[in-house]
N, CA, C and O atoms as a Maestro MAE file, in Angstrom:
{
 s_m_m2io_version
 :::
 2.0.0
}

f_m_ct {
 s_m_title
 :::
 protein
 m_atom[332] {
  # First column is atom index #
  i_m_mmod_type
  r_m_x_coord
  r_m_y_coord
  r_m_z_coord
  i_m_residue_number
  s_m_chain_name
  s_m_pdb_residue_name
  s_m_pdb_atom_name
  i_m_atomic_number
  :::
  1 25 -6.214 -4.484 -18.123 1 A "MET " " N  " 7
  2 3 -4.690 -4.526 -17.961 1 A "MET " " CA " 6
  3 2 -4.080 -3.443 -18.903 1 A "MET " " C  " 6
  4 15 -2.903 -3.166 -18.675 1 A "MET " " O  " 8
  5 25 -4.475 -3.025 -19.557 2 A "GLY " " N  " 7
  6 3 -4.137 -1.928 -20.464 2 A "GLY " " CA " 6
  7 2 -3.714 -0.695 -19.556 2 A "GLY " " C  " 6
  8 15 -2.613 -0.197 -19.792 2 A "GLY " " O  " 8
  9 25 -4.594 -0.088 -18.404 3 A "ASP " " N  " 7
  10 3 -4.020 0.527 -17.603 3 A "ASP " " CA " 6
  11 2 -2.667 0.228 -16.816 3 A "ASP " " C  " 6
  12 15 -1.803 1.105 -16.822 3 A "ASP " " O  " 8
  13 25 -2.415 -1.109 -16.059 4 A "MET " " N  " 7
  14 3 -1.600 -1.607 -15.397 4 A "MET " " CA " 6
  15 2 -0.427 -1.459 -16.735 4 A "MET " " C  " 6
  16 15 0.436 -0.653 -16.389 4 A "MET " " O  " 8
  17 25 -0.262 -1.800 -17.612 5 A "SER " " N  " 7
  18 3 0.308 -1.488 -18.547 5 A "SER " " CA " 6
  19 2 1.417 -0.456 -18.722 5 A "SER " " C  " 6
  20 15 2.598 -0.716 -18.953 5 A "SER " " O  " 8
  21 25 0.707 1.124 -18.535 6 A "ARG " " N  " 7
  22 3 0.874 2.383 -18.765 6 A "ARG " " CA " 6
  23 2 1.432 2.876 -17.429 6 A "ARG " " C  " 6
  24 15 2.003 3.967 -17.418 6 A "ARG " " O  " 8
  25 25 1.280 1.943 -15.945 7 A "GLY " " N  " 7
  26 3 2.035 2.710 -14.816 7 A "GLY " " CA " 6
  27 2 0.912 2.715 -13.743 7 A "GLY " " C  " 6
  28 15 1.295 2.877 -12.584 7 A "GLY " " O  " 8
  29 25 -0.733 2.523 -14.012 8 A "HIS " " N  " 7
  30 3 -1.526 2.865 -13.550 8 A "HIS " " CA " 6
  31 2 -1.678 1.767 -12.777 8 A "HIS " " C  " 6
  32 15 -1.734 0.769 -13.496 8 A "HIS " " O  " 8
  33 25 -1.812 1.398 -11.106 9 A "ASP " " N  " 7
  34 3 -2.167 0.369 -10.768 9 A "ASP " " CA " 6
  35 2 -2.369 1.128 -9.047 9 A "ASP " " C  " 6
  36 15 -1.974 2.285 -8.908 9 A "ASP " " O  " 8
  37 25 -2.839 0.570 -8.127 10 A "HIS " " N  " 7
  38 3 -3.542 1.001 -6.622 10 A "HIS " " CA " 6
  39 2 -2.310 0.999 -5.484 10 A "HIS " " C  " 6
  40 15 -2.478 1.330 -4.310 10 A "HIS " " O  " 8
  41 25 -0.895 0.512 -6.134 11 A "SER " " N  " 7
  42 3 0.186 0.647 -5.317 11 A "SER " " CA " 6
  43 2 0.384 1.960 -4.754 11 A "SER " " C  " 6
  44 15 0.004 2.916 -5.430 11 A "SER " " O  " 8
  45 25 0.937 2.177 -3.582 12 A "LEU " " N  " 7
  46 3 1.465 3.585 -3.365 12 A "LEU " " CA " 6
  47 2 2.693 3.565 -3.526 12 A "LEU " " C  " 6
  48 15 3.353 2.621 -3.093 12 A "LEU " " O  " 8
  49 25 3.195 4.482 -4.107 13 A "ARG " " N  " 7
  50 3 5.050 4.730 -4.283 13 A "ARG " " CA " 6
  51 2 5.505 5.832 -4.145 13 A "ARG " " C  " 6
  52 15 6.731 5.923 -4.080 13 A "ARG " " O  " 8
  53 25 4.712 6.997 -4.056 14 A "GLU " " N  " 7
  54 3 5.339 8.415 -3.227 14 A "GLU " " CA " 6
  55 2 4.055 8.928 -2.295 14 A "GLU " " C  " 6
  56 15 2.872 8.617 -2.429 14 A "GLU " " O  " 8
  57 25 4.647 9.793 -1.332 15 A "VAL " " N  " 7
  58 3 3.523 10.564 -1.054 15 A "VAL " " CA " 6
  59 2 3.860 12.049 -1.073 15 A "VAL " " C  " 6
  60 15 5.010 12.338 -0.742 15 A "VAL " " O  " 8
  61 25 3.292 12.723 -1.304 16 A "LEU " " N  " 7
  62 3 3.505 14.259 -1.203 16 A "LEU " " CA " 6
  63 2 2.634 14.891 -0.117 16 A "LEU " " C  " 6
  64 15 1.419 15.037 0.012 16 A "LEU " " O  " 8
  65 25 3.966 15.288 0.795 17 A "VAL " " N  " 7
  66 3 3.728 16.124 2.280 17 A "VAL " " CA " 6
  67 2 3.375 18.068 1.895 17 A "VAL " " C  " 6
  68 15 3.869 18.873 1.105 17 A "VAL " " O  " 8
  69 25 2.508 18.122 2.729 18 A "SER " " N  " 7
  70 3 2.194 19.429 2.795 18 A "SER " " CA " 6
  71 2 1.781 20.200 4.323 18 A "SER " " C  " 6
  72 15 0.729 20.230 4.960 18 A "SER " " O  " 8
  73 25 2.813 20.649 4.505 19 A "ASP " " N  " 7
  74 3 2.428 21.149 5.692 19 A "ASP " " CA " 6
  75 2 1.892 22.839 5.738 19 A "ASP " " C  " 6
  76 15 2.742 23.711 5.556 19 A "ASP " " O  " 8
  77 25 0.377 23.243 6.003 20 A "GLU " " N  " 7
  78 3 0.075 23.790 6.347 20 A "GLU " " CA " 6
  79 2 -0.502 24.020 4.556 20 A "GLU " " C  " 6
  80 15 0.071 24.922 3.945 20 A "GLU " " O  " 8
  81 25 -1.392 23.363 3.933 21 A "ALA " " N  " 7
  82 3 -1.962 22.605 3.207 21 A "ALA " " CA " 6
  83 2 -2.574 23.402 2.511 21 A "ALA " " C  " 6
  84 15 -2.694 23.021 1.347 21 A "ALA " " O  " 8
  85 25 -3.218 24.802 2.848 22 A "ALA " " N  " 7
  86 3 -4.186 25.786 2.863 22 A "ALA " " CA " 6
  87 2 -3.251 26.927 1.677 22 A "ALA " " C  " 6
  88 15 -3.609 27.861 0.959 22 A "ALA " " O  " 8
  89 25 -1.939 26.265 1.950 23 A "LEU " " N  " 7
  90 3 -1.168 27.332 1.008 23 A "LEU " " CA " 6
  91 2 -1.408 26.568 -0.161 23 A "LEU " " C  " 6
  92 15 -2.185 27.204 -0.873 23 A "LEU " " O  " 8
  93 25 -1.143 25.670 -0.591 24 A "GLU " " N  " 7
  94 3 -1.308 24.782 -2.431 24 A "GLU " " CA " 6
  95 2 -2.696 24.338 -2.478 24 A "GLU " " C  " 6
  96 15 -3.019 24.197 -3.658 24 A "GLU " " O  " 8
  97 25 -3.657 24.059 -1.674 25 A "PHE " " N  " 7
  98 3 -4.846 23.721 -2.054 25 A "PHE " " CA " 6
  99 2 -6.014 24.495 -1.521 25 A "PHE " " C  " 6
  100 15 -7.181 24.108 -1.578 25 A "PHE " " O  " 8
  101 25 -5.600 25.617 -0.999 26 A "GLY " " N  " 7
  102 3 -7.029 26.985 -0.580 26 A "GLY " " CA " 6
  103 2 -7.810 26.867 -1.485 26 A "GLY " " C  " 6
  104 15 -7.452 26.440 -2.582 26 A "GLY " " O  " 8
  105 25 -9.083 27.235 -1.206 27 A "THR " " N  " 7
  106 3 -10.421 27.816 -2.087 27 A "THR " " CA " 6
  107 2 -9.979 28.851 -2.784 27 A "THR " " C  " 6
  108 15 -10.508 28.804 -3.894 27 A "THR " " O  " 8
  109 25 -9.438 29.548 -2.708 28 A "GLU " " N  " 7
  110 3 -9.131 30.778 -3.070 28 A "GLU " " CA " 6
  111 2 -8.008 30.426 -4.884 28 A "GLU " " C  " 6
  112 15 -7.733 31.247 -5.759 28 A "GLU " " O  " 8
  113 25 -7.651 28.943 -4.811 29 A "PHE " " N  " 7
  114 3 -7.138 28.930 -6.001 29 A "PHE " " CA " 6
  115 2 -7.585 28.083 -6.946 29 A "PHE " " C  " 6
  116 15 -6.949 27.444 -7.784 29 A "PHE " " O  " 8
  117 25 -8.886 28.147 -6.706 30 A "SER " " N  " 7
  118 3 -9.839 27.316 -7.347 30 A "SER " " CA " 6
  119 2 -10.667 27.915 -8.478 30 A "SER " " C  " 6
  120 15 -11.380 27.267 -9.245 30 A "SER " " O  " 8
  121 25 -10.472 29.299 -8.485 31 A "ALA " " N  " 7
  122 3 -11.286 30.196 -9.117 31 A "ALA " " CA " 6
  123 2 -10.996 29.619 -10.669 31 A "ALA " " C  " 6
  124 15 -9.975 28.940 -10.778 31 A "ALA " " O  " 8
  125 25 -11.823 29.832 -11.908 32 A "VAL " " N  " 7
  126 3 -11.758 29.328 -13.136 32 A "VAL " " CA " 6
  127 2 -10.677 30.261 -14.178 32 A "VAL " " C  " 6
  128 15 -11.065 31.381 -14.511 32 A "VAL " " O  " 8
  129 25 -9.481 29.822 -14.616 33 A "ALA " " N  " 7
  130 3 -9.155 30.823 -15.303 33 A "ALA " " CA " 6
  131 2 -9.524 30.743 -16.584 33 A "ALA " " C  " 6
  132 15 -8.805 31.475 -17.265 33 A "ALA " " O  " 8
  133 25 -10.572 30.005 -17.403 34 A "GLY " " N  " 7
  134 3 -10.928 30.184 -18.449 34 A "GLY " " CA " 6
  135 2 -11.752 28.749 -18.319 34 A "GLY " " C  " 6
  136 15 -11.777 27.888 -17.439 34 A "GLY " " O  " 8
  137 25 -12.486 28.903 -19.740 35 A "SER " " N  " 7
  138 3 -13.157 27.760 -20.004 35 A "SER " " CA " 6
  139 2 -12.021 26.503 -20.377 35 A "SER " " C  " 6
  140 15 -10.927 26.619 -20.929 35 A "SER " " O  " 8
  141 25 -12.606 25.450 -19.939 36 A "GLY " " N  " 7
  142 3 -12.203 24.355 -19.632 36 A "GLY " " CA " 6
  143 2 -10.908 24.196 -18.943 36 A "GLY " " C  " 6
  144 15 -10.286 23.135 -18.988 36 A "GLY " " O  " 8
  145 25 -10.488 25.252 -18.299 37 A "TYR " " N  " 7
  146 3 -9.193 24.911 -17.228 37 A "TYR " " CA " 6
  147 2 -9.745 24.501 -15.840 37 A "TYR " " C  " 6
  148 15 -10.617 24.904 -15.071 37 A "TYR " " O  " 8
  149 25 -8.469 23.124 -15.900 38 A "VAL " " N  " 7
  150 3 -8.789 22.362 -14.367 38 A "VAL " " CA " 6
  151 2 -7.220 23.098 -13.620 38 A "VAL " " C  " 6
  152 15 -6.170 22.618 -14.049 38 A "VAL " " O  " 8
  153 25 -7.133 24.044 -12.716 39 A "PRO " " N  " 7
  154 3 -6.181 24.503 -11.601 39 A "PRO " " CA " 6
  155 2 -5.653 22.921 -11.568 39 A "PRO " " C  " 6
  156 15 -6.284 21.871 -11.687 39 A "PRO " " O  " 8
  157 25 -3.795 23.266 -11.293 40 A "ILE " " N  " 7
  158 3 -3.181 22.040 -11.028 40 A "ILE " " CA " 6
  159 2 -3.132 21.347 -9.859 40 A "ILE " " C  " 6
  160 15 -2.595 20.255 -9.676 40 A "ILE " " O  " 8
  161 25 -3.788 22.111 -8.976 41 A "HIS " " N  " 7
  162 3 -4.105 21.628 -7.174 41 A "HIS " " CA " 6
  163 2 -4.953 20.145 -8.015 41 A "HIS " " C  " 6
  164 15 -4.546 18.984 -8.058 41 A "HIS " " O  " 8
  165 25 -6.161 20.704 -8.576 42 A "LYS " " N  " 7
  166 3 -7.065 19.764 -8.675 42 A "LYS " " CA " 6
  167 2 -6.854 18.631 -9.241 42 A "LYS " " C  " 6
  168 15 -7.363 17.541 -8.980 42 A "LYS " " O  " 8
  169 25 -5.792 19.016 -10.330 43 A "ARG " " N  " 7
  170 3 -5.429 17.610 -11.111 43 A "ARG " " CA " 6
  171 2 -4.805 16.572 -10.029 43 A "ARG " " C  " 6
  172 15 -5.148 15.400 -9.871 43 A "ARG " " O  " 8
  173 25 -3.769 17.314 -9.296 44 A "ILE " " N  " 7
  174 3 -2.808 16.421 -8.055 44 A "ILE " " CA " 6
  175 2 -3.798 15.800 -7.556 44 A "ILE " " C  " 6
  176 15 -3.778 14.570 -7.595 44 A "ILE " " O  " 8
  177 25 -4.299 16.108 -7.288 45 A "CYS " " N  " 7
  178 3 -5.810 15.760 -6.368 45 A "CYS " " CA " 6
  179 2 -6.576 14.514 -7.115 45 A "CYS " " C  " 6
  180 15 -6.544 13.333 -6.771 45 A "CYS " " O  " 8
  181 25 -7.093 14.943 -7.940 46 A "THR " " N  " 7
  182 3 -7.604 13.611 -8.325 46 A "THR " " CA " 6
  183 2 -7.005 12.899 -9.701 46 A "THR " " C  " 6
  184 15 -7.801 12.675 -10.613 46 A "THR " " O  " 8
  185 25 -5.711 12.569 -9.847 47 A "GLN " " N  " 7
  186 3 -5.259 11.818 -10.803 47 A "GLN " " CA " 6
  187 2 -3.818 11.432 -9.791 47 A "GLN " " C  " 6
  188 15 -3.417 10.287 -9.999 47 A "GLN " " O  " 8
  189 25 -3.188 12.043 -8.979 48 A "SER " " N  " 7
  190 3 -2.077 11.497 -8.501 48 A "SER " " CA " 6
  191 2 -2.258 10.029 -8.052 48 A "SER " " C  " 6
  192 15 -1.266 9.303 -7.980 48 A "SER " " O  " 8
  193 25 -3.304 9.637 -7.793 49 A "ARG " " N  " 7
  194 3 -3.598 8.549 -6.818 49 A "ARG " " CA " 6
  195 2 -3.126 7.233 -7.832 49 A "ARG " " C  " 6
  196 15 -2.358 6.294 -7.622 49 A "ARG " " O  " 8
  197 25 -3.881 7.581 -8.926 50 A "SER " " N  " 7
  198 3 -3.766 6.233 -10.158 50 A "SER " " CA " 6
  199 2 -1.899 6.095 -10.896 50 A "SER " " C  " 6
  200 15 -1.390 5.233 -11.612 50 A "SER " " O  " 8
  201 25 -1.413 7.200 -10.374 51 A "PHE " " N  " 7
  202 3 0.131 6.663 -10.466 51 A "PHE " " CA " 6
  203 2 1.128 6.578 -9.360 51 A "PHE " " C  " 6
  204 15 2.358 6.613 -9.381 51 A "PHE " " O  " 8
  205 25 0.135 6.438 -8.240 52 A "GLY " " N  " 7
  206 3 0.658 5.692 -7.265 52 A "GLY " " CA " 6
  207 2 1.098 6.454 -5.984 52 A "GLY " " C  " 6
  208 15 1.644 5.975 -4.990 52 A "GLY " " O  " 8
  209 25 0.625 8.169 -6.297 53 A "VAL " " N  " 7
  210 3 1.254 9.241 -5.669 53 A "VAL " " CA " 6
  211 2 0.075 9.371 -4.387 53 A "VAL " " C  " 6
  212 15 -1.034 9.172 -4.882 53 A "VAL " " O  " 8
  213 25 0.028 9.505 -3.646 54 A "GLY " " N  " 7
  214 3 -0.806 9.867 -2.356 54 A "GLY " " CA " 6
  215 2 -0.462 11.439 -1.795 54 A "GLY " " C  " 6
  216 15 0.577 12.037 -2.073 54 A "GLY " " O  " 8
  217 25 -1.267 11.835 -1.172 55 A "ILE " " N  " 7
  218 3 -1.302 13.514 -0.450 55 A "ILE " " CA " 6
  219 2 -1.422 13.063 1.223 55 A "ILE " " C  " 6
  220 15 -2.267 12.273 1.645 55 A "ILE " " O  " 8
  221 25 -0.384 13.747 2.061 56 A "LEU " " N  " 7
  222 3 -0.612 13.957 3.220 56 A "LEU " " CA " 6
  223 2 -0.532 15.572 3.767 56 A "LEU " " C  " 6
  224 15 0.466 16.265 3.965 56 A "LEU " " O  " 8
  225 25 -1.646 15.823 3.894 57 A "ALA " " N  " 7
  226 3 -1.921 17.578 4.199 57 A "ALA " " CA " 6
  227 2 -2.256 17.935 5.112 57 A "ALA " " C  " 6
  228 15 -3.414 17.645 5.411 57 A "ALA " " O  " 8
  229 25 -1.649 18.555 5.831 58 A "GLY " " N  " 7
  230 3 -1.493 19.078 7.086 58 A "GLY " " CA " 6
  231 2 -2.282 20.311 7.620 58 A "GLY " " C  " 6
  232 15 -1.693 21.376 7.438 58 A "GLY " " O  " 8
  233 25 -3.122 20.367 8.052 59 A "THR " " N  " 7
  234 3 -3.764 22.142 8.331 59 A "THR " " CA " 6
  235 2 -4.581 22.258 9.278 59 A "THR " " C  " 6
  236 15 -5.450 21.438 9.571 59 A "THR " " O  " 8
  237 25 -4.294 23.564 9.964 60 A "GLN " " N  " 7
  238 3 -5.284 23.827 11.314 60 A "GLN " " CA " 6
  239 2 -6.912 23.841 10.977 60 A "GLN " " C  " 6
  240 15 -7.609 23.381 11.881 60 A "GLN " " O  " 8
  241 25 -7.452 24.208 10.049 61 A "MET " " N  " 7
  242 3 -8.676 24.228 9.652 61 A "MET " " CA " 6
  243 2 -8.934 23.527 8.256 61 A "MET " " C  " 6
  244 15 -8.184 23.536 7.280 61 A "MET " " O  " 8
  245 25 -10.294 22.856 8.402 62 A "LEU " " N  " 7
  246 3 -10.953 22.209 6.983 62 A "LEU " " CA " 6
  247 2 -11.352 23.172 5.917 62 A "LEU " " C  " 6
  248 15 -11.208 22.962 4.713 62 A "LEU " " O  " 8
  249 25 -11.853 24.221 6.441 63 A "SER " " N  " 7
  250 3 -12.703 25.392 5.669 63 A "SER " " CA " 6
  251 2 -11.953 26.232 4.899 63 A "SER " " C  " 6
  252 15 -12.711 26.675 4.037 63 A "SER " " O  " 8
  253 25 -11.029 26.611 4.785 64 A "PRO " " N  " 7
  254 3 -9.934 27.113 3.735 64 A "PRO " " CA " 6
  255 2 -9.623 26.056 2.958 64 A "PRO " " C  " 6
  256 15 -8.902 26.521 2.076 64 A "PRO " " O  " 8
  257 25 -9.781 24.682 2.751 65 A "LEU " " N  " 7
  258 3 -9.446 23.687 1.555 65 A "LEU " " CA " 6
  259 2 -10.747 23.552 0.751 65 A "LEU " " C  " 6
  260 15 -11.978 23.524 0.740 65 A "LEU " " O  " 8
  261 25 -9.613 23.491 0.102 66 A "ASP " " N  " 7
  262 3 -10.781 23.402 -1.459 66 A "ASP " " CA " 6
  263 2 -11.462 22.056 -1.211 66 A "ASP " " C  " 6
  264 15 -11.017 21.066 -0.629 66 A "ASP " " O  " 8
  265 25 -12.577 22.245 -1.756 67 A "ASP " " N  " 7
  266 3 -13.315 20.924 -1.903 67 A "ASP " " CA " 6
  267 2 -13.023 19.714 -2.297 67 A "ASP " " C  " 6
  268 15 -13.382 18.719 -1.667 67 A "ASP " " O  " 8
  269 25 -12.196 19.663 -3.611 68 A "CYS " " N  " 7
  270 3 -11.654 18.804 -4.086 68 A "CYS " " CA " 6
  271 2 -10.803 18.054 -3.631 68 A "CYS " " C  " 6
  272 15 -10.577 16.954 -4.134 68 A "CYS " " O  " 8
  273 25 -10.064 18.598 -2.407 69 A "LEU " " N  " 7
  274 3 -9.010 18.011 -1.432 69 A "LEU " " CA " 6
  275 2 -9.734 16.952 -0.611 69 A "LEU " " C  " 6
  276 15 -9.390 15.771 -0.553 69 A "LEU " " O  " 8
  277 25 -11.050 17.644 0.183 70 A "LYS " " N  " 7
  278 3 -11.668 16.985 0.861 70 A "LYS " " CA " 6
  279 2 -12.285 15.723 0.308 70 A "LYS " " C  " 6
  280 15 -12.307 14.635 0.884 70 A "LYS " " O  " 8
  281 25 -12.818 16.022 -0.960 71 A "ALA " " N  " 7
  282 3 -13.838 15.181 -1.547 71 A "ALA " " CA " 6
  283 2 -12.694 13.948 -1.703 71 A "ALA " " C  " 6
  284 15 -13.124 12.877 -1.275 71 A "ALA " " O  " 8
  285 25 -11.526 13.904 -2.154 72 A "ASN " " N  " 7
  286 3 -10.690 12.780 -2.471 72 A "ASN " " CA " 6
  287 2 -9.869 12.110 -1.445 72 A "ASN " " C  " 6
  288 15 -9.178 11.105 -1.610 72 A "ASN " " O  " 8
  289 25 -10.080 12.984 -0.067 73 A "ALA " " N  " 7
  290 3 -9.393 11.778 0.805 73 A "ALA " " CA " 6
  291 2 -10.325 10.682 1.439 73 A "ALA " " C  " 6
  292 15 -11.520 10.558 1.708 73 A "ALA " " O  " 8
  293 25 -9.158 9.947 1.541 74 A "ALA " " N  " 7
  294 3 -9.791 8.249 2.240 74 A "ALA " " CA " 6
  295 2 -9.832 8.414 3.805 74 A "ALA " " C  " 6
  296 15 -10.730 8.020 4.549 74 A "ALA " " O  " 8
  297 25 -8.613 9.113 4.173 75 A "THR " " N  " 7
  298 3 -8.516 9.582 5.954 75 A "THR " " CA " 6
  299 2 -8.872 10.593 6.241 75 A "THR " " C  " 6
  300 15 -9.033 11.304 5.249 75 A "THR " " O  " 8
  301 25 -9.147 11.168 7.364 76 A "PHE " " N  " 7
  302 3 -8.814 12.242 8.320 76 A "PHE " " CA " 6
  303 2 -8.479 11.517 9.643 76 A "PHE " " C  " 6
  304 15 -9.012 10.590 10.253 76 A "PHE " " O  " 8
  305 25 -7.169 12.450 9.896 77 A "VAL " " N  " 7
  306 3 -6.790 12.262 11.474 77 A "VAL " " CA " 6
  307 2 -6.947 13.954 12.154 77 A "VAL " " C  " 6
  308 15 -6.238 14.896 11.801 77 A "VAL " " O  " 8
  309 25 -7.728 14.000 12.884 78 A "CYS " " N  " 7
  310 3 -7.734 14.876 13.877 78 A "CYS " " CA " 6
  311 2 -6.901 14.960 15.403 78 A "CYS " " C  " 6
  312 15 -6.992 13.994 16.162 78 A "CYS " " O  " 8
  313 25 -6.320 15.827 15.686 79 A "LEU " " N  " 7
  314 3 -5.648 15.940 16.604 79 A "LEU " " CA " 6
  315 2 -5.651 17.051 17.564 79 A "LEU " " C  " 6
  316 15 -5.299 18.174 17.203 79 A "LEU " " O  " 8
  317 25 -5.957 16.850 18.547 80 A "CYS " " N  " 7
  318 3 -6.279 18.331 19.880 80 A "CYS " " CA " 6
  319 2 -5.061 18.573 20.798 80 A "CYS " " C  " 6
  320 15 -4.145 17.792 21.055 80 A "CYS " " O  " 8
  321 25 -5.272 19.902 21.255 81 A "CYS " " N  " 7
  322 3 -4.298 20.126 22.036 81 A "CYS " " CA " 6
  323 2 -5.053 20.148 23.237 81 A "CYS " " C  " 6
  324 15 -6.239 20.435 23.400 81 A "CYS " " O  " 8
  325 25 -4.111 19.770 24.125 82 A "PRO " " N  " 7
  326 3 -4.609 19.727 25.764 82 A "PRO " " CA " 6
  327 2 -5.376 20.903 26.382 82 A "PRO " " C  " 6
  328 15 -6.249 20.810 27.244 82 A "PRO " " O  " 8
  329 25 -4.782 22.342 25.644 83 A "ASP " " N  " 7
  330 3 -5.238 23.324 26.148 83 A "ASP " " CA " 6
  331 2 -6.822 23.554 25.878 83 A "ASP " " C  " 6
  332 15 -7.393 24.536 26.352 83 A "ASP " " O  " 8
  :::
 }
 m_bond[331] {
  # First column is bond index #
  i_m_from
  i_m_to
  i_m_order
  :::
  1 1 2 1
  2 2 3 1
  3 3 4 2
  4 3 5 1
  5 5 6 1
  6 6 7 1
  7 7 8 2
  8 7 9 1
  9 9 10 1
  10 10 11 1
  11 11 12 2
  12 11 13 1
  13 13 14 1
  14 14 15 1
  15 15 16 2
  16 15 17 1
  17 17 18 1
  18 18 19 1
  19 19 20 2
  20 19 21 1
  21 21 22 1
  22 22 23 1
  23 23 24 2
  24 23 25 1
  25 25 26 1
  26 26 27 1
  27 27 28 2
  28 27 29 1
  29 29 30 1
  30 30 31 1
  31 31 32 2
  32 31 33 1
  33 33 34 1
  34 34 35 1
  35 35 36 2
  36 35 37 1
  37 37 38 1
  38 38 39 1
  39 39 40 2
  40 39 41 1
  41 41 42 1
  42 42 43 1
  43 43 44 2
  44 43 45 1
  45 45 46 1
  46 46 47 1
  47 47 48 2
  48 47 49 1
  49 49 50 1
  50 50 51 1
  51 51 52 2
  52 51 53 1
  53 53 54 1
  54 54 55 1
  55 55 56 2
  56 55 57 1
  57 57 58 1
  58 58 59 1
  59 59 60 2
  60 59 61 1
  61 61 62 1
  62 62 63 1
  63 63 64 2
  64 63 65 1
  65 65 66 1
  66 66 67 1
  67 67 68 2
  68 67 69 1
  69 69 70 1
  70 70 71 1
  71 71 72 2
  72 71 73 1
  73 73 74 1
  74 74 75 1
  75 75 76 2
  76 75 77 1
  77 77 78 1
  78 78 79 1
  79 79 80 2
  80 79 81 1
  81 81 82 1
  82 82 83 1
  83 83 84 2
  84 83 85 1
  85 85 86 1
  86 86 87 1
  87 87 88 2
  88 87 89 1
  89 89 90 1
  90 90 91 1
  91 91 92 2
  92 91 93 1
  93 93 94 1
  94 94 95 1
  95 95 96 2
  96 95 97 1
  97 97 98 1
  98 98 99 1
  99 99 100 2
  100 99 101 1
  101 101 102 1
  102 102 103 1
  103 103 104 2
  104 103 105 1
  105 105 106 1
  106 106 107 1
  107 107 108 2
  108 107 109 1
  109 109 110 1
  110 110 111 1
  111 111 112 2
  112 111 113 1
  113 113 114 1
  114 114 115 1
  115 115 116 2
  116 115 117 1
  117 117 118 1
  118 118 119 1
  119 119 120 2
  120 119 121 1
  121 121 122 1
  122 122 123 1
  123 123 124 2
  124 123 125 1
  125 125 126 1
  126 126 127 1
  127 127 128 2
  128 127 129 1
  129 129 130 1
  130 130 131 1
  131 131 132 2
  132 131 133 1
  133 133 134 1
  134 134 135 1
  135 135 136 2
  136 135 137 1
  137 137 138 1
  138 138 139 1
  139 139 140 2
  140 139 141 1
  141 141 142 1
  142 142 143 1
  143 143 144 2
  144 143 145 1
  145 145 146 1
  146 146 147 1
  147 147 148 2
  148 147 149 1
  149 149 150 1
  150 150 151 1
  151 151 152 2
  152 151 153 1
  153 153 154 1
  154 154 155 1
  155 155 156 2
  156 155 157 1
  157 157 158 1
  158 158 159 1
  159 159 160 2
  160 159 161 1
  161 161 162 1
  162 162 163 1
  163 163 164 2
  164 163 165 1
  165 165 166 1
  166 166 167 1
  167 167 168 2
  168 167 169 1
  169 169 170 1
  170 170 171 1
  171 171 172 2
  172 171 173 1
  173 173 174 1
  174 174 175 1
  175 175 176 2
  176 175 177 1
  177 177 178 1
  178 178 179 1
  179 179 180 2
  180 179 181 1
  181 181 182 1
  182 182 183 1
  183 183 184 2
  184 183 185 1
  185 185 186 1
  186 186 187 1
  187 187 188 2
  188 187 189 1
  189 189 190 1
  190 190 191 1
  191 191 192 2
  192 191 193 1
  193 193 194 1
  194 194 195 1
  195 195 196 2
  196 195 197 1
  197 197 198 1
  198 198 199 1
  199 199 200 2
  200 199 201 1
  201 201 202 1
  202 202 203 1
  203 203 204 2
  204 203 205 1
  205 205 206 1
  206 206 207 1
  207 207 208 2
  208 207 209 1
  209 209 210 1
  210 210 211 1
  211 211 212 2
  212 211 213 1
  213 213 214 1
  214 214 215 1
  215 215 216 2
  216 215 217 1
  217 217 218 1
  218 218 219 1
  219 219 220 2
  220 219 221 1
  221 221 222 1
  222 222 223 1
  223 223 224 2
  224 223 225 1
  225 225 226 1
  226 226 227 1
  227 227 228 2
  228 227 229 1
  229 229 230 1
  230 230 231 1
  231 231 232 2
  232 231 233 1
  233 233 234 1
  234 234 235 1
  235 235 236 2
  236 235 237 1
  237 237 238 1
  238 238 239 1
  239 239 240 2
  240 239 241 1
  241 241 242 1
  242 242 243 1
  243 243 244 2
  244 243 245 1
  245 245 246 1
  246 246 247 1
  247 247 248 2
  248 247 249 1
  249 249 250 1
  250 250 251 1
  251 251 252 2
  252 251 253 1
  253 253 254 1
  254 254 255 1
  255 255 256 2
  256 255 257 1
  257 257 258 1
  258 258 259 1
  259 259 260 2
  260 259 261 1
  261 261 262 1
  262 262 263 1
  263 263 264 2
  264 263 265 1
  265 265 266 1
  266 266 267 1
  267 267 268 2
  268 267 269 1
  269 269 270 1
  270 270 271 1
  271 271 272 2
  272 271 273 1
  273 273 274 1
  274 274 275 1
  275 275 276 2
  276 275 277 1
  277 277 278 1
  278 278 279 1
  279 279 280 2
  280 279 281 1
  281 281 282 1
  282 282 283 1
  283 283 284 2
  284 283 285 1
  285 285 286 1
  286 286 287 1
  287 287 288 2
  288 287 289 1
  289 289 290 1
  290 290 291 1
  291 291 292 2
  292 291 293 1
  293 293 294 1
  294 294 295 1
  295 295 296 2
  296 295 297 1
  297 297 298 1
  298 298 299 1
  299 299 300 2
  300 299 301 1
  301 301 302 1
  302 302 303 1
  303 303 304 2
  304 303 305 1
  305 305 306 1
  306 306 307 1
  307 307 308 2
  308 307 309 1
  309 309 310 1
  310 310 311 1
  311 311 312 2
  312 311 313 1
  313 313 314 1
  314 314 315 1
  315 315 316 2
  316 315 317 1
  317 317 318 1
  318 318 319 1
  319 319 320 2
  320 319 321 1
  321 321 322 1
  322 322 323 1
  323 323 324 2
  324 323 325 1
  325 325 326 1
  326 326 327 1
  327 327 328 2
  328 327 329 1
  329 329 330 1
  330 330 331 1
  331 331 332 2
  :::
 }
}
């Protein structure tokens, strides 16, 4: 009950949309800047859902994305070009 009183629940209120997600969630941004430092994109991936915020990330390849985003994804949708 304490979490709900602070605004934490499981309802989705907002969605952050990122086209070309590698620009925000790329592996090159995961370098540790110092002891105890957690990059902002990792905080967004791991903590935003508890505040009712989801992430819709579009990319052409999964490999350049940070593992944190992939680990916290509930659904993957793959679309193919007919060529």
